[in-house]
N, C-alpha and C positions, 0 to 999 in steps of 0.2 A: 543598521546601527554600527558604527565603527567602534571596535574595542582594541586595545593595544596594551603592550607591556611597557610602553614608554613611561618611565617613573619621574615623578616631580622631584627635582633636585634643585637646591639653591646654589647660587654661585657666590657665596659670601667671600668678599675680599678680592674678587677677580674682575678685572676690567675687560672691556671688549678688545677685539683683535688689534686695535691701534690706539690704545690708551684713550678710548672714549671718543675718538674722532669719527666722523661720518665715513661711510663705506667708500673705499677707493674706486676709481673708475676701471674695473676689470673688463675692458671692452674687447680685448683681443687675446685669444689664447696663444701662447708661444708655440704649442705643438698640438697635434691631435691629443685630446685628453687621455692620459694613461695613469694607471696607478703604479706608484713606486713600490707598493707592497703587492704581494700575490693576491689577486682578486679571490681566488678559490679559498685561500686561507682566511680572508676577511669574511667570506660567506660561510665558511665552516663555523667561525665563531658565532655568526648569527644563528646557525642551526642548533647551537647548543642551548639556546634559550627555549623556554616553553611558551608556546603560543596559546592565546585565549581567543577563540573564534566565535563569531556569531553567525547564524544562518543567514541566507539571503534575505534581504528586507522585503517587506510588503507594506502597502499603504495602511493595512488594517492591524498589523502587528502592534501590540502594546508593550512587549518585552521580549528580549532575545532568549533563546535557549542556549545556554553557555556550555560548551564542552572544552576539555583541556586535552590537547594532543601534543606529541613531539613535534617540534618545528621541522618543516621540510627545508631542504636547501634552497637558497634564493635562486630563482631562475636566471639564467645567463642573459636572456633577452626576452622581455615581455612587451616589446613594442607592438603596435598594431600592425597587422599584416597589410594594411592598405599602402599603396605606392606612396613614396615620399614626394612631397612637393617642395620646390625651391623656396617657397615663402611660408612653409609650415612653422608653427611655433615649436620651441623646444626649451627645456630647462637645463641649464648647466650649473652644477653645484661643485665648487671646489672646497673640499673638506679642510684643506690647509688654510685657506683664507677665510673660510666660514662665510662665504658670500654666495648667494644664489642669484643667477642671472637668467632673465627670460629673453629669449631671442625670437625674432621672426625672420626666418632664413638666416642670414649672417648679420642681421642688424639687431643691435641691442635695443630692447624695449625699456627694461627697467631692472634695477638691482635691489637686493634686500640682504641685510645681515641675518645670520641664522645661528642657532645653537645646534650642535651636532653631538654624536655619540662620544662618550668617555673613552679614554685609551683602553680601558678594560672591556668596554662594550662598544667598539667603534661602529660608525655607520658604514654599511657595506658599499664598496665601489661597484661600478658596473653600468650597464645600459638597461633602463627599465621603462615603464610608461605609467601614467596615471590610470589605475584600475577602477577607482570608485571615488565619488565625491559625496560629502555629507555635511549638512548644516546641523549644528547642535549635537555633536557626537557624544556618546556616553563612554566613560572610562571604566575599566574593571581593574581593581587593585589586584596585581598578580599574586601577592602574598595572602590576602584574605578573601578574594573573590568578591568583595564589596563593590557594587556598582555606584559610580558617581555620576549622576545625570549632568547634562550641560548646565553651566552656571558658573559663578565666580569660584567655586571650589574645584572645578574640573580642570585637570592638567592639560587637557587637549584644546582648551579654548573653545571657540565656536565654529571652527571650520576644520575639515579633514580631507586630505587628498591621499588616497591609498596608493602604495607602490607595489608591495607584495606581502603576503603573510600579514603580520601585524606592524609592518613598517610603513610609515607615511610622513607626510608633511602636515603640520598642524599648528594651531595657535598655542598659547601658553598662558597660565595665570601667574608665571614667575618671569616677567619681562627682563629682570636683571640678569637672567641666565643667557640671554641672547648674545652671541659672540663668543661663547665658550664651548668646551668639550664637556657636556653635562648630561646627556640622555643615555638611555639604553640602546640607542641606534636611530631613533626617529630624528626628524628634522623639525626643530622649533622655530617659529616666527613670531614677531610682534603681531598682535591681533589685527591691527589695521592693515598690515602688510599681507597676512595670509588671506584676509578677506578680499584684498585687491587682487592677489594672485588667483584666488579661487574664481573670481569673475572673469579672468583673462584666459583660462585654460579649459580644456575639455578632456573627457575620458579618451585615452589613447595618446595624449601629448607625451612625446619622448622626454625622459628624465635621464641625464647622464651625470653620474657621480664620479668624481675622480679626486686625486690628491696630488697637488703640485705646489711646492713652496715658492717657486719662481713664477711670478705673474708679470707679463710684459704688456704694456698698454700702448696702443697707437691711436692718437687723437685724429680727428678728420684733417688737421693741418699737417699730419705726419710727425708730430711730436712723439718721441719715444720716451716713455718712462718705465721703470720697473720697480717691483716690490719683492721682498723676501720675507716670508712668514715663519713663525716658529714651527718646529718639527713636533706638533702636538701628538702625533702618533709614533714618533721615533722611527719613521719609515724612510726618510730621505735625507741623509747626510749630504751636505753640499761642499763642493770645492769651488775656488774662484774660476778654475778652468771651465767647469760646467756652466757657470754663469756667463762666462765669455762666449761660450758656444751658443748659449740661448740668445744672447744679444746679437751674435753674428747672423742669426736668422733674419734680423731687421737691418743689418748693415751698419750698426753703430758701435760694435765692440771695441774699436780703436779709441773711442772717446770715453771709455771707463777704464781707469787704470786698475791694475791688480791690487794695489794697496787699498784703494777705495772699496773694491769688492770684498776684500777680506774683512774690513770693518763693517761693511753692511751685513755680511753673513753673521758676524759676531753679534750684531744688534738684533737682527731678525725681528724687526718691530713692525713690519707691515706698512711702513711709511713709504711714499713715493720718492724716487730719485729720478730727476730729469736728466736725460743723457744728451739728446740732440734731435733736430729734425732730419729725417732721412729722405733723400730724393734720388730717384733712379737718375743715372748720369749717362748722357749720350755725347759723343764727339763726332761731328760730321756724319750724323745718323747712325753711328754704331754704339750699341749699348755696352757700357763697360762693366767689369766684374764688381768694382767697388762703387759705393754711392757718394754723392755729394752730401755734406753734413752742414746743417744750419745751426749756429750757435753764436751767442754774443753779438747778434746784429750782422754777422757775415755768413757767407756760404763758403765752406772749406772744401778744397779739391785734393785728392791724393796724388802726390807728385809721381810716385812710381808708375801708377796706372796711366796718367796723362803722358808721361815720357814714352811709354811703350806704345800707346795709341798713336802718338805723333812721330814715332821713330826718331826721336830727338835725343841726342847726347845730353845728359843732365848730371850735374854734380851737386853734392850737398856738403857744406862745411859746418860740422857740428860746433866749432868754436864760435864762428861768427853768426851762426843760424841763418845762413843765406843759401839760396838756390841759384845756380848759375846754368844758363844755356847759351848757345851761340847768339841769341837775340838780346839777352840782358840778364840782370840779376834782381832777385826779389827776396824778401824775408820769408822764412818758413817756420812752422811750429811742428813739434813732435808729439804725437799721441800714440802710446803703446808701440814705440819704435817705428812708427810710420810717419813720414813727412807729409804735411799738408801745407798748401798755400791758400791765401785769400783769393776768391774768384776774381777779384779786381786785378790781380797780377797775372791772370792767365794770358793776357795780351802781351805783357812785357816778356814773358818766358816762352810762350808758344804761338803767339799771333792768333789767339783764340778770343772770341767774345761770346759771353754766355748770357742766358736769362732763365728765369724760372717761369715755366708755362703755367697756364690756368689749371691744368690737371696735376700740378706739383711735380713736374719732371724738370730737371736742370739740363739744358742743352747748350753745347758749345759748338761754334762754327768757325772754321778758318777764315780769316779776312785778308790774308796775304800768302803768297807761296812760301813754303818753308825753305827758303834759300839758306844755304850754308849748313844744313843739317846733314847728318850722316845716317843713311837708311839702315833700319834694323837695329839701331843701338838704343839703349835706355839706361836709366839709373839701375845699377846692378846690386846684388846682395852684399858684395864687398864694401861698396860705398855705404850701404845701410848699416854695416857693422861699425862704421865710424862715428855713429851717434854717441856722443859722450855726454852731452848735457841736454836734459829734457827742457823743452820750451815751456813757458808759463801757459796755464790753461786759458782758453778763450770761451 
């Protein structure tokens, strides 16, 4: 029988993480999950609670023998010792977004909104595993010791997935609390959601709990969007530069201007911002450092990178917004002080023709000798400094 200190709290006047909208698609983590607060400090706070434990269950037991003991520190890692498999299921829970995601290998299976610990009693971060499962759990009031059996009055709902000590994932009889910072550290789910999750996982399934306000999503078509969530635990102040660095991991940082990032941090509303589609970029079989970016119906190519790869002298006129090479002249646009051209103009400037492959890689091939070019030259940083006028967004 599962018993816990998770206390029933209402979320009067508080909306879900995104003003009542459905859960965003948190399909891709921007980094390996890390906590921006010290994990040890989080677990020390958990240890300060008093645990109420029941003995091991048996099929014939009619009631638990309840003891009250000081809580032990949360284990650093309670995963099963069995070897990991590439297709094993795992639970990823971001406390900042309040979204629980179930994966099989690296493939997202489903996502659920959750309620997590209050700022004063935060849910602990770390790597754990499901230690026990129970249908129709009983709750013990930590203040009075009163047992509340499974039913409409039970704060645990009808399913319990234990993590360690008295911490676990469970249902709730206060569905309005889902999406908030509301518990003593347990993870609350809508009843239908926890029953669905219960049926999908088994004892030993890894559970990784972390805190990251920046969530970056890559769709199957390589569309990159990002979200910034409120700092519910006061652990992760953000700068625009940090967001830029996060977007750089996907190659789209140029297409999100600093001013827009400042505004997004200020809002911290958990709403998606579409940036661009990111494609690995190849020229004559060589992979380039920057990516081709799809937006507004066009594929945009970074001029500096192309000029270097083609060893072609290239100039940029910030007043006319034009790019010039020995082959011709074409319009450019500026994103974050980086000049881009429409892929349709790659032939005019560099005698390159490109296409987007079936596996979403943008490849360019030379179609004529680069006559009239000067080997080893490219658009330099002094030229970049002449950018005086930002081009309109595309």
